[in-house]
N, C-alpha and C positions, 0 to 999 in steps of 0.2 A: 609661802614664798615671799620674800621681800620684807619680812617683819623681823625686827630684833627681839631678843628674849625680854626686854623690858616691857614690851607691849602685850605679852602673853601672860595670863595668870599663872602663878607658881603652884597653886593648889587647886586641883579639880578632883574632888572626891568621888568615890565610886557611885554614890547616890545622888550626885549633883545633876541638875538639869542644865544642859548646854545649848545655847542658841547661836548659830553661826549665820551671819549675814554677808552676802557677797562671796559665794563659793561656787565651785563647779565640781562635777563628778567626773571621774576617769576610771576606766576599767584597766586594772593592773594584773600582774601575774598571779596575785593571791586574792583577787576579788575586787569589789568596788572600792575606789579611793576618793576621798574628798580633798580638793585642792583649794587653797585660799591665796590671797596676795596682800600687798600692803594696804589695800582698802578694806580687807575683810574685818568684820566686827565680831568679837567674841563676848558673849554675855553669859554669866554664870549665876545660877541659882543653887545655893547650898553652901556648905562649909568652905571658907577660903582661908582658914588658918591651919597651920601644920599641927598635927597631933601625934603623940608617940604611937608607934606601930610595933606590936609584938609578934614575932613570927619564928618558925623553925626553918632552918636552911635544908632544903631538899637537894639542891645541887649548887656547886660553886666552881667557877672556872676563871682563870686569869687570861685575858686576850693579849695578843702581841702588842696591841696599842697601849697596854698598861692598865686598862680598865678591868675591874673585877665584876663579873656577871653572876648574880645570885638568883636562884628561883626559891621563893619562900612561901610558906602557907601559914594562915592564922587559925584561930580556934573555930571559925566558921567554914573552914576548908576553902577559903578564898586564896587563890594563888597570886603572888606578886612577882613581877620582873623588876629586879633591883640592880641598878648600875652604879658602881662606885668608882669615881675618878681619883679618889685619894687612896691612902693606905689604911683607912679605918677598919677594913674587914679582913686584912691579910692574916690576922691572928685566928680567924674562925674556920670551922671545918663543917662538913656535912653533918646534919642532925643537931647542931648547936641551936639553942633558943637565944634569940637576939632581940633587943629593943633598940629602936632607932628614932631619931627626930629628923626626918628628911628635909632636904632643901627644896625638893620639888615633888609633887604628887600629881600625876595624870591618870586618873582611874586606878588601874592595877600596876602602873609603871611608876617606880620610885627611883629618884635620883639622890645619891649621896655625894658630898664633896667634902673639902677640908673643913667646912663650917658645920657639918652635920655631927650630931651626937649619936654615938653608937656604943652599946655595951652588951656583953654577954650576961645572960640571966641563968638562974637555976633551971633545971629541966622542968617542963610543965607537961604532965601527962594528958592535959586537955587539948594540947595542940597536936594534931595528927603527924605521923611520920610518913615517909615515902610509901611504905606498904599500905598504910591506911587510906591514902588518897589515890591509890592505883585504880584505874577505870577499865572495865571490860569493854572490848571493841564494840560490842552490840549496844553499849549505852553511850557511845560517843555522839554528840550533837554539834551541828555546825555553829561556829562562834566560840566554842569552849576551848579552855586550855587544859591539857591532860598529861598524865603519866600513865604509860601502859607497859605491859610485859608480854612478849609474844615470840614465836619462833618464825625464822625467816624461811619462806617456802620457795622463793626463786632467787637465782643469783642476782645480786644487786647490780644495777646498770648505771653507767655515767655517760652522759652525752651533752652536746651543745645544742641548745634550742634557740631558734630565731623567734623573737617576739614580733608582734605586729607592728611595733614601732621601729623595727630594724635592728634591734639590739641583740647581740649574741651572748647568751648566758649559760652557765653550767647548771645541769640538773642531774641529781642522783636520786634513784628511787629503788625501793625494795617492797616486795609483797609479803605481808606477815599475817600470822594467825594466832589467836588464843582459843580457849575452849568455848568462846561465844560467837566468833565470827572472824572475817578476814578484812584487811584494809591495806591501802598503799601508804607507805611513809615516803615523803619526798623532801629533798633538800636543795634549795636554789642558791646559786652563787657561792658564797664562802661556806654556807652550811652544807654544800654538796660533799665537802671532804669528810664530814662526820660519818658518811656511809662507807668510805673507802676500805676500812678494815673489817667490814662485816662480811660474813659468808653464809651460804645456804646451810640450813640446819641448826644454826646457832640460836640460842635463846637469849634475847636481849631485853634490857630495861631501858625504856626511853622516857626521859623527863622533859617537860616544857614544850610539848607539840601543840600546834593550833589546828583545830578542825575547820576545814574549808570545803565548800561544794566544788567538786571537780567535774570531769567530763560526764555527760549524761546524768548529772545530778548526784553522782556517787560521792560520798564523803571521803576525804583524804586528810591525812595528818601531815602538817607542814612543820619541818624543823625551824626553830627560831634561834636567835643569838644566845638564848638561855638553855638550849637543849643540850643534854648530855646522853650519849649512848654507852651503856655498860653491858658487858657480856656476863651471862649467868652460868655458862658451861664452857 
């Protein structure tokens, strides 16, 4: 909070060591959050220069705001959340292999703008597709980003939840199962609407969900701005 973009590094790679001085922690709806202010110091050890990133598009969606949100995966099965504020990626579709030179990289979050270089590449069989990165529910671990396929066991519910800070937010949730286990999938705020068209008994493919520790330590899958729910039946 209170910092402009010029004071924050544009490149923080996945393997970088980050030291934050002058921060505080806060418990949010989706776990522990770190908050800084204008006096916070950010120190980076690792690559601080942009490098080309080659990935396959797992899902792509255009928001009402005009941004294009892409979930991508590379050869190492690392998933990237890619936000494009330009029109560089409008020509692409799911399963395309793309190379980009991003304007910003924060771990697995990539930002593209009008100054970014983006091009479609020939298909590369060494980069997995959506089916190859799908995870069984029993293998989901807290902190990971996943794509799952499951059947809806209970009628999805939508309600308003009062946070401990007095904020009223929308929450949609559905209980799902695959052949390895069961889990809750939840959508907060604007992501709640992704669940609206889902019904009990449907088999769904869900991309770009984050695994969090919920009530009583149970793992939950949280929908993100990069999530897409598609029906299989």
